[in-house]
LUMLOKOL-333447 format. One record per residue: residue number from 0; residue in three letters; x, y, z of N, C-alpha, C, CB in turn. Coordinates in pm, whole numbers. Glycine has a CB too. Layout:
BEGIN
+-----+-----+--------+--------+--------+--------+--------+--------+--------+--------+--------+--------+--------+--------+
:   n : res :    npx :    npy :    npz :   capx :   capy :   capz :    cpx :    cpy :    cpz :   cbpx :   cbpy :   cbpz :
+-----+-----+--------+--------+--------+--------+--------+--------+--------+--------+--------+--------+--------+--------+
: NUM : ala :      X :      Y :      Z :      X :      Y :      Z :      X :      Y :      Z :      X :      Y :      Z :
...
+-----+-----+--------+--------+--------+--------+--------+--------+--------+--------+--------+--------+--------+--------+
END
This chain:
BEGIN
+-----+-----+--------+--------+--------+--------+--------+--------+--------+--------+--------+--------+--------+--------+
:   n : res :    npx :    npy :    npz :   capx :   capy :   capz :    cpx :    cpy :    cpz :   cbpx :   cbpy :   cbpz :
+-----+-----+--------+--------+--------+--------+--------+--------+--------+--------+--------+--------+--------+--------+
:   0 : cys :     85 :   -116 :      0 :      0 :      0 :      0 :     91 :    124 :      0 :    -98 :     -1 :    123 :
:   1 : ala :     55 :    225 :    -76 :    135 :    347 :    -86 :     50 :    467 :    -52 :    195 :    362 :   -228 :
:   2 : glu :    116 :    569 :     -3 :     48 :    692 :     31 :    106 :    805 :    -55 :     63 :    724 :    184 :
:   3 : ile :     20 :    883 :   -116 :     63 :    993 :   -202 :     19 :   1124 :   -141 :      7 :    977 :   -345 :
:   4 : asp :    115 :   1216 :   -127 :     85 :   1350 :    -77 :     33 :   1431 :   -195 :    212 :   1418 :    -12 :
:   5 : met :    -97 :   1452 :   -203 :   -158 :   1519 :   -317 :   -116 :   1665 :   -328 :   -309 :   1510 :   -307 :
:   6 : asp :    -82 :   1730 :   -217 :    -35 :   1869 :   -225 :     98 :   1875 :   -301 :    -19 :   1930 :    -84 :
:   7 : gln :    189 :   1784 :   -270 :    317 :   1780 :   -341 :    297 :   1734 :   -485 :    415 :   1687 :   -268 :
:   8 : phe :    208 :   1639 :   -504 :    183 :   1587 :   -637 :    124 :   1695 :   -729 :     89 :   1467 :   -630 :
:   9 : ser :     30 :   1772 :   -679 :    -33 :   1876 :   -761 :     62 :   1993 :   -787 :   -161 :   1926 :   -694 :
:  10 : ala :    165 :   2010 :   -703 :    262 :   2118 :   -723 :    366 :   2082 :   -829 :    332 :   2150 :   -592 :
:  11 : tyr :    373 :   1956 :   -867 :    470 :   1911 :   -966 :    430 :   1964 :  -1103 :    480 :   1757 :   -968 :
:  12 : ser :    520 :   2035 :  -1167 :    488 :   2096 :  -1296 :    512 :   2001 :  -1413 :    569 :   2221 :  -1316 :
:  13 : gly :    590 :   1897 :  -1392 :    616 :   1802 :  -1498 :    716 :   1856 :  -1599 :    488 :   1765 :  -1568 :
:  14 : thr :    729 :   1786 :  -1707 :    820 :   1828 :  -1813 :    744 :   1829 :  -1945 :    944 :   1733 :  -1821 :
:  15 : ala :    795 :   1905 :  -2036 :    732 :   1912 :  -2168 :    747 :   1778 :  -2240 :    794 :   2027 :  -2253 :
:  16 : val :    644 :   1737 :  -2306 :    645 :   1612 :  -2379 :    652 :   1645 :  -2528 :    518 :   1525 :  -2346 :
:  17 : ser :    748 :   1584 :  -2595 :    756 :   1603 :  -2739 :    714 :   1474 :  -2807 :    900 :   1645 :  -2782 :
:  18 : tyr :    656 :   1490 :  -2924 :    604 :   1374 :  -2995 :    627 :   1393 :  -3144 :    453 :   1353 :  -2964 :
:  19 : ala :    677 :   1290 :  -3207 :    692 :   1291 :  -3352 :    604 :   1180 :  -3408 :    842 :   1273 :  -3395 :
:  20 : glu :    515 :   1217 :  -3498 :    426 :   1117 :  -3556 :    505 :   1018 :  -3640 :    316 :   1185 :  -3641 :
:  21 : pro :    482 :    889 :  -3623 :    554 :    790 :  -3704 :    507 :    796 :  -3849 :    533 :    647 :  -3647 :
:  22 : ser :    592 :    752 :  -3937 :    559 :    749 :  -4079 :    446 :    649 :  -4105 :    683 :    714 :  -4163 :
:  23 : lys :    363 :    682 :  -4200 :    257 :    589 :  -4241 :    312 :    485 :  -4338 :    141 :    666 :  -4307 :
:  24 : phe :    437 :    505 :  -4380 :    500 :    416 :  -4477 :    604 :    329 :  -4406 :    566 :    498 :  -4591 :
:  25 : pro :    624 :    207 :  -4455 :    718 :    117 :  -4386 :    862 :    165 :  -4398 :    706 :    -24 :  -4443 :
:  26 : gly :    936 :    142 :  -4293 :   1079 :    173 :  -4294 :   1157 :     51 :  -4340 :   1125 :    218 :  -4154 :
:  27 : val :   1287 :     73 :  -4359 :   1376 :    -35 :  -4402 :   1491 :    -43 :  -4303 :   1428 :    -11 :  -4548 :
:  28 : glu :   1514 :   -161 :  -4249 :   1630 :   -183 :  -4162 :   1741 :   -247 :  -4242 :   1592 :   -271 :  -4039 :
:  29 : tyr :   1863 :   -200 :  -4218 :   1979 :   -248 :  -4294 :   2094 :   -264 :  -4195 :   2018 :   -150 :  -4412 :
:  30 : asp :   2149 :   -383 :  -4185 :   2261 :   -410 :  -4094 :   2392 :   -407 :  -4171 :   2243 :   -545 :  -4023 :
:  31 : leu :   2491 :   -339 :  -4116 :   2627 :   -340 :  -4169 :   2721 :   -393 :  -4061 :   2671 :   -199 :  -4217 :
:  32 : ser :   2800 :   -494 :  -4094 :   2902 :   -544 :  -4002 :   3034 :   -479 :  -4042 :   2912 :   -702 :  -4007 :
:  33 : leu :   3086 :   -398 :  -3952 :   3204 :   -318 :  -3978 :   3324 :   -373 :  -3902 :   3180 :   -172 :  -3940 :
:  34 : leu :   3440 :   -376 :  -3966 :   3564 :   -415 :  -3898 :   3631 :   -289 :  -3847 :   3660 :   -495 :  -3994 :
:  35 : val :   3640 :   -279 :  -3716 :   3701 :   -163 :  -3651 :   3813 :   -210 :  -3560 :   3595 :    -81 :  -3572 :
:  36 : gly :   3902 :   -121 :  -3525 :   4009 :   -155 :  -3433 :   3954 :   -195 :  -3297 :   4106 :    -38 :  -3418 :
:  37 : asn :   4026 :   -282 :  -3228 :   3981 :   -327 :  -3096 :   3960 :   -212 :  -2998 :   4081 :   -424 :  -3037 :
:  38 : asp :   4039 :   -106 :  -3012 :   4028 :      7 :  -2920 :   3949 :    123 :  -2978 :   4166 :     54 :  -2881 :
:  39 : gln :   3895 :    107 :  -3096 :   3823 :    216 :  -3161 :   3684 :    229 :  -3100 :   3813 :    193 :  -3314 :
:  40 : pro :   3649 :    346 :  -3049 :   3518 :    362 :  -2983 :   3404 :    374 :  -3084 :   3520 :    485 :  -2893 :
:  41 : tyr :   3285 :    341 :  -3038 :   3165 :    355 :  -3121 :   3143 :    501 :  -3160 :   3042 :    300 :  -3046 :
:  42 : ala :   3193 :    592 :  -3079 :   3179 :    735 :  -3109 :   3238 :    769 :  -3246 :   3247 :    819 :  -3001 :
:  43 : asp :   3342 :    697 :  -3289 :   3399 :    721 :  -3422 :   3298 :    687 :  -3532 :   3527 :    638 :  -3440 :
:  44 : ile :   3228 :    578 :  -3514 :   3126 :    537 :  -3611 :   3013 :    639 :  -3610 :   3072 :    395 :  -3578 :
:  45 : arg :   2971 :    679 :  -3492 :   2863 :    777 :  -3480 :   2901 :    908 :  -3551 :   2832 :    804 :  -3331 :
:  46 : ala :   3025 :    953 :  -3534 :   3070 :   1077 :  -3597 :   3066 :   1066 :  -3750 :   3213 :   1112 :  -3550 :
:  47 : ile :   3103 :    952 :  -3802 :   3100 :    931 :  -3948 :   2956 :    935 :  -3999 :   3167 :    797 :  -3985 :
:  48 : val :   2866 :    868 :  -3929 :   2725 :    865 :  -3971 :   2666 :   1006 :  -3965 :   2643 :    768 :  -3880 :
:  49 : glu :   2693 :   1077 :  -3858 :   2640 :   1213 :  -3844 :   2696 :   1306 :  -3951 :   2672 :   1269 :  -3705 :
:  50 : ala :   2822 :   1289 :  -3989 :   2884 :   1373 :  -4092 :   2821 :   1349 :  -4228 :   3034 :   1347 :  -4099 :
:  51 : glu :   2772 :   1230 :  -4253 :   2711 :   1198 :  -4384 :   2575 :   1267 :  -4399 :   2694 :   1046 :  -4400 :
:  52 : asn :   2505 :   1286 :  -4287 :   2376 :   1357 :  -4289 :   2279 :   1297 :  -4391 :   2399 :   1506 :  -4320 :
:  53 : cys :   2251 :   1170 :  -4378 :   2159 :   1100 :  -4468 :   2015 :   1145 :  -4439 :   2172 :    944 :  -4452 :
:  54 : pro :   1948 :   1201 :  -4538 :   1814 :   1254 :  -4512 :   1708 :   1148 :  -4480 :   1768 :   1333 :  -4631 :
:  55 : leu :   1730 :   1025 :  -4522 :   1631 :    920 :  -4497 :   1663 :    835 :  -4374 :   1622 :    830 :  -4618 :
:  56 : leu :   1776 :    862 :  -4311 :   1817 :    783 :  -4194 :   1742 :    831 :  -4071 :   1970 :    792 :  -4172 :
:  57 : gln :   1657 :    744 :  -4018 :   1580 :    779 :  -3899 :   1658 :    749 :  -3772 :   1448 :    703 :  -3899 :
:  58 : ser :   1726 :    633 :  -3770 :   1800 :    596 :  -3649 :   1907 :    493 :  -3685 :   1704 :    540 :  -3540 :
:  59 : tyr :   1998 :    474 :  -3592 :   2100 :    371 :  -3605 :   2149 :    336 :  -3466 :   2219 :    418 :  -3697 :
:  60 : arg :   2193 :    211 :  -3453 :   2240 :    166 :  -3320 :   2324 :     41 :  -3336 :   2120 :    139 :  -3225 :
:  61 : pro :   2418 :     20 :  -3247 :   2495 :   -104 :  -3251 :   2407 :   -219 :  -3202 :   2625 :    -93 :  -3164 :
:  62 : val :   2416 :   -332 :  -3270 :   2335 :   -447 :  -3230 :   2419 :   -569 :  -3195 :   2238 :   -483 :  -3340 :
:  63 : asp :   2546 :   -569 :  -3235 :   2629 :   -685 :  -3205 :   2776 :   -646 :  -3214 :   2598 :   -802 :  -3302 :
:  64 : glu :   2856 :   -716 :  -3136 :   3000 :   -700 :  -3142 :   3062 :   -840 :  -3133 :   3053 :   -607 :  -3026 :
:  65 : tyr :   3161 :   -865 :  -3220 :   3222 :   -997 :  -3224 :   3373 :   -981 :  -3224 :   3174 :  -1076 :  -3349 :
:  66 : arg :   3438 :  -1052 :  -3133 :   3584 :  -1052 :  -3127 :   3632 :  -1196 :  -3142 :   3636 :   -990 :  -2992 :
:  67 : asp :   3740 :  -1212 :  -3218 :   3795 :  -1345 :  -3240 :   3941 :  -1329 :  -3281 :   3714 :  -1422 :  -3349 :
:  68 : glu :   4020 :  -1430 :  -3248 :   4161 :  -1426 :  -3284 :   4180 :  -1413 :  -3435 :   4232 :  -1551 :  -3233 :
:  69 : ser :   4087 :  -1469 :  -3512 :   4100 :  -1463 :  -3658 :   4089 :  -1321 :  -3713 :   3993 :  -1550 :  -3723 :
:  70 : leu :   4035 :  -1229 :  -3633 :   4022 :  -1090 :  -3676 :   4146 :  -1008 :  -3641 :   3899 :  -1027 :  -3614 :
:  71 : gly :   4240 :  -1069 :  -3573 :   4363 :   -998 :  -3538 :   4336 :   -884 :  -3441 :   4431 :   -944 :  -3662 :
:  72 : asp :   4383 :   -764 :  -3478 :   4367 :   -647 :  -3390 :   4236 :   -573 :  -3418 :   4486 :   -552 :  -3406 :
:  73 : lys :   4142 :   -641 :  -3480 :   4013 :   -579 :  -3511 :   3899 :   -656 :  -3446 :   3992 :   -571 :  -3664 :
:  74 : arg :   3783 :   -593 :  -3445 :   3660 :   -658 :  -3400 :   3550 :   -622 :  -3499 :   3622 :   -613 :  -3254 :
:  75 : ser :   3449 :   -705 :  -3505 :   3335 :   -679 :  -3592 :   3225 :   -614 :  -3509 :   3285 :   -810 :  -3659 :
:  76 : met :   3175 :   -502 :  -3558 :   3065 :   -433 :  -3492 :   2951 :   -420 :  -3593 :   3109 :   -293 :  -3437 :
:  77 : thr :   2836 :   -477 :  -3559 :   2720 :   -468 :  -3647 :   2634 :   -351 :  -3602 :   2639 :   -600 :  -3646 :
:  78 : val :   2603 :   -265 :  -3698 :   2520 :   -147 :  -3673 :   2394 :   -160 :  -3756 :   2598 :    -13 :  -3706 :
:  79 : arg :   2279 :   -138 :  -3693 :   2150 :   -144 :  -3762 :   2105 :     -2 :  -3795 :   2043 :   -217 :  -3675 :
:  80 : phe :   2081 :     21 :  -3924 :   2035 :    149 :  -3974 :   1888 :    138 :  -4012 :   2121 :    197 :  -4095 :
:  81 : thr :   1807 :    236 :  -3974 :   1666 :    238 :  -4010 :   1641 :    360 :  -4099 :   1574 :    241 :  -3883 :
:  82 : phe :   1593 :    333 :  -4220 :   1564 :    438 :  -4317 :   1413 :    451 :  -4332 :   1630 :    407 :  -4454 :
:  83 : val :   1363 :    577 :  -4333 :   1220 :    602 :  -4340 :   1195 :    729 :  -4422 :   1159 :    614 :  -4197 :
:  84 : ala :   1089 :    726 :  -4500 :   1038 :    847 :  -4564 :    896 :    869 :  -4512 :   1041 :    835 :  -4723 :
:  85 : tyr :    859 :    994 :  -4495 :    727 :   1024 :  -4440 :    623 :   1050 :  -4550 :    735 :   1144 :  -4349 :
:  86 : asp :    669 :   1049 :  -4677 :    576 :   1079 :  -4785 :    563 :    968 :  -4888 :    618 :   1204 :  -4853 :
:  87 : arg :    636 :    857 :  -4867 :    633 :    750 :  -4966 :    701 :    624 :  -4910 :    701 :    795 :  -5097 :
:  88 : thr :    678 :    515 :  -4980 :    753 :    392 :  -4952 :    887 :    403 :  -5022 :    674 :    265 :  -4998 :
:  89 : leu :    994 :    373 :  -4953 :   1127 :    383 :  -5010 :   1152 :    271 :  -5111 :   1232 :    378 :  -4900 :
:  90 : ser :   1226 :    305 :  -5214 :   1268 :    203 :  -5310 :   1401 :    144 :  -5266 :   1278 :    263 :  -5453 :
:  91 : gly :   1430 :     26 :  -5316 :   1558 :    -37 :  -5285 :   1675 :     48 :  -5331 :   1567 :   -174 :  -5350 :
:  92 : glu :   1659 :    117 :  -5444 :   1766 :    202 :  -5497 :   1794 :    320 :  -5405 :   1730 :    252 :  -5637 :
:  93 : glu :   1688 :    380 :  -5348 :   1707 :    493 :  -5257 :   1786 :    451 :  -5133 :   1571 :    552 :  -5215 :
:  94 : val :   1747 :    338 :  -5076 :   1815 :    289 :  -4956 :   1959 :    251 :  -4989 :   1740 :    168 :  -4896 :
:  95 : gln :   1979 :    183 :  -5101 :   2114 :    141 :  -5138 :   2205 :    261 :  -5160 :   2110 :     54 :  -5265 :
:  96 : ala :   2153 :    370 :  -5216 :   2233 :    490 :  -5235 :   2279 :    547 :  -5101 :   2152 :    596 :  -5313 :
:  97 : gln :   2192 :    544 :  -5001 :   2228 :    592 :  -4868 :   2334 :    501 :  -4805 :   2104 :    600 :  -4777 :
:  98 : val :   2315 :    372 :  -4819 :   2411 :    274 :  -4764 :   2546 :    289 :  -4833 :   2357 :    129 :  -4781 :
:  99 : asp :   2545 :    306 :  -4965 :   2670 :    324 :  -5039 :   2745 :    449 :  -4993 :   2643 :    332 :  -5189 :
: 100 : ala :   2671 :    557 :  -4967 :   2735 :    680 :  -4920 :   2798 :    659 :  -4782 :   2632 :    795 :  -4913 :
: 101 : leu :   2728 :    588 :  -4694 :   2783 :    559 :  -4562 :   2905 :    469 :  -4573 :   2677 :    492 :  -4472 :
: 102 : thr :   2896 :    367 :  -4657 :   3007 :    274 :  -4676 :   3131 :    346 :  -4728 :   2968 :    161 :  -4772 :
: 103 : ala :   3112 :    440 :  -4819 :   3225 :    518 :  -4871 :   3291 :    600 :  -4760 :   3179 :    610 :  -4985 :
: 104 : arg :   3210 :    657 :  -4674 :   3265 :    733 :  -4560 :   3343 :    642 :  -4465 :   3152 :    805 :  -4482 :
: 105 : phe :   3286 :    526 :  -4437 :   3356 :    431 :  -4350 :   3489 :    389 :  -4411 :   3268 :    306 :  -4323 :
: 106 : thr :   3489 :    357 :  -4538 :   3610 :    314 :  -4607 :   3716 :    424 :  -4602 :   3580 :    276 :  -4752 :
: 107 : ala :   3674 :    548 :  -4624 :   3769 :    661 :  -4620 :   3831 :    676 :  -4482 :   3698 :    790 :  -4660 :
: 108 : ala :   3759 :    633 :  -4380 :   3809 :    642 :  -4242 :   3884 :    516 :  -4198 :   3693 :    669 :  -4147 :
: 109 : gly :   3903 :    423 :  -4292 :   3976 :    300 :  -4260 :   3890 :    192 :  -4197 :   4088 :    331 :  -4169 :
: 110 : ile :   3760 :    208 :  -4201 :   3667 :    107 :  -4149 :   3612 :     29 :  -4268 :   3551 :    173 :  -4064 :
: 111 : thr :   3629 :   -101 :  -4267 :   3584 :   -182 :  -4380 :   3465 :   -269 :  -4340 :   3699 :   -269 :  -4433 :
: 112 : leu :   3396 :   -320 :  -4443 :   3287 :   -413 :  -4419 :   3344 :   -550 :  -4393 :   3189 :   -415 :  -4538 :
: 113 : lys :   3283 :   -623 :  -4301 :   3325 :   -760 :  -4275 :   3276 :   -847 :  -4389 :   3272 :   -812 :  -4139 :
: 114 : ala :   3366 :   -928 :  -4442 :   3330 :  -1014 :  -4556 :   3251 :  -1135 :  -4508 :   3455 :  -1060 :  -4632 :
+-----+-----+--------+--------+--------+--------+--------+--------+--------+--------+--------+--------+--------+--------+
END
């Protein structure tokens, strides 16, 4: 059983709530497994993604990390990218163009795709 002080509760002003309406169109999830240095932080990947400024990229997050002796001084980090348009269903070509742009940025930074 709990007791609530209604005077204190009613004095609470709360915080502003922000809301973004979800797209009526389906999004596309795309996983990339990247080979990064064992000591390379995820912040490096985040900086590369943010620098690309992909207009259709709604979100991205790490979903897996794999370390093995066969990778030497590297580890595999899988990042899931979610692409969404709010006015249409995305085509495979649109998503692939965004992925290719990200991959080019990763390659330029010395981060390669895991084969």
